[in-house]
Phi, psi and omega in degrees: 000318179296319179298321180297317179298318179297322181296321180292324177295319180296320182296326178288335178079192184286340177249088185300150175298142183300337178266004180287141178289154179300147185288343179279354183292130183270356181279085187293336179297325178290321179294333186293343179262112182304139187298322181298322178296320182293319178297314179300317181297322181289328179295321182275010172092014179220116184263123184291343180294341180291349174292341178281148175294150182304324182291329178294318179293321182293322183281340179290123184269358182288154181273092179284122185302146183296324184293344179296327186249015188299322182256013183262094185290329185288352178276354178282074187292340180281346179283117183287134175268192180290129176233125181301150183294337183281351177272141172284161182298128179058035177293133186278155171292133183287350179266305187244348179089358176290173182293123183283153179242354179153184176281122177229118181054044173079011179221155176276114186221169173276173178295322181298311181290326176299312181293321178300313182295318181295313179298321181299317182284316183298322183260005179051052184271341189297332178295338181266357180288139176228161178230133180282348185237039174058032176071027183247018183290143173271126183258117172220184186291346175276321189256359188300332180270002182270336180219108182290323182296312180293327178292318179293318178300323180288325176302314178295319184295326182274355173111011177293133191262119179295325185290347179273352178278122184269143172281180185301316182297316180293324180294317177298318179296322179293317179297322179297316179297320178298315180295321177296318179293322179295318179294319179297317179294326179293319178293320178296322179293323179295317179296318179299318179295318179298321182291333184267354179287136183290144176255170186302142172283174181298319180291328177290322177299320179294318178297316179298320179297315183297315181294319180296318178294324177298320178292314183295325181283346183239011181254109187303132177070350178054228183279357183260018185298327182294323181285332187257355182290156175233132183280131174298128181309141185297335181283351178263127179087004180256353182231077182299138184240338183245107179291143177258168185292340182262011174098339177280172183230155181241124173269110187295329178293316178292322178298321179296322178295319180295321182292341178291331182257356185288321182296311175297328179294316178296318180300323180291326176294319179297316180297320177302313181297320182293339180277354180270123186300321183291329181292320183290346180274352182277158176300147182306319181297319179292323178300316181296316180298314182296319181294316179297324182287327188258352190302309181294326181296315180291318178298321179296318178298314181297327175286319184294323179287354176250037175278132180248109182294334181291313180266353183055050181229158168252145176256116182270133176055025177074007185222330185249115178271126183229151175272166183304310183294328177295314180293326180291312182285342181279004175132332186282338179057228184294340178300326180296323177300318181295321180290319179294317178299321177297319179298318177298317182293318183290340181303324181284344180281335178053053183289140173266178184301321182295320179293318176297317180297316181292325174300318179295321179296321179294320177295319181297315183272058177264112186282359181265009177292139183293134174098357181290148177253331182260055186301309183298317180297320179292322176301314179297322176298315179295320177300320179296316177295318181297317181294316176296321179300309182298318179294325178292321176299317178300321179295321183289332177055061177293152181272352180283127179297141178055044184299314185298307177298324177296319181292323177296331177297333179292333174298318178298318179299319182290323176296324178293321177300317179299316180293320180293324180293324178300321177288319181296326182300323179298321180291322180295323180295326180287318189270338187248145179300140183302324184294346179279345183272118175297146182305317181293326178298316179294319183299321183282317191260348176287153176064020177281151178285127181266000000 
């Protein structure tokens, strides 16, 4: 060991490296590690000095530079790790006297002795262990790494159990069992949570009934939309002719077809709102603002829930089935992509009429529309719908994890569609003849905030 230390001093030469330990330091183990290696090891996040026992580092009086340990987290000996509650403070390892971390193989030991004992048994190393001092070594945290045989003999003497050390197969099986138990507990907790979630109260059931009926009475074709829909001819909307300033194009024939169904679609949204008791109690000016703000959002939702993955179409107003490109070229541009994507996403939710109706009510009662006077009242209305909605979701017990927050995100998507359409409407007014716009269409979407 002394020769090794001298060799490192010779290697450093007459001008020692600034990170080299002083030559008077007697801790030859520290000298044995060339300084450049130690610096490199610390830079990559692993300090080779940690191979030394803590007492060796503490007893070494040389000034080890601070930058040597900058990235060495394991040298923060003062930082307490996890200690089981059954251990007393600073309880010693029964093998070496270092700080114990818990019961390991039937004895209270430190992590070092636990790992030493496990490796010895798993690799069957103990038959090859020898002692230079006839098996009489004193094992403590300073000397524990000097004699493997005496350390192992002490492990056995204090009661560490060889039969508790698992081989690879048993260890894999144990991990699998732990994972299975963890998954079982997670499912049990989920079931327990589902069972404790509140369901609608009697008054909420009545509100849900009213909203659902309002939706059914104003939703064209109802559940028979697939049988009654008509596909827009493929030659319409596939040959855009008028380029717009934002790069999209408008097929005037397709735009004309869409405007034929827009007026009844808007009328049905207005009728839906009027059937909601809370809405009719608001000032007339606020009703108009809310309707203008939510009209495109509700129409988009009604189209999205009628997405057919087989034909890759949306059914507009319960009667006209259109493909993505047709809707895009017919005036909506990028808005059509958002509605189709929403339709694909909503397909997995399997929403019933009540859920679609409640979504519409939440969109309608948005208190952040510009110009509202009864903001607080509208907020309370929306909160009432949201609470009934959440309780109804609990009642339905969907199998999709985190169903409620995921569904609420669709409200955000629909609000974004409404905002994009307001911007898109300005382009349509520039590119399409005014006579193609129905009066109600202009009344609802003109002067909207972009």
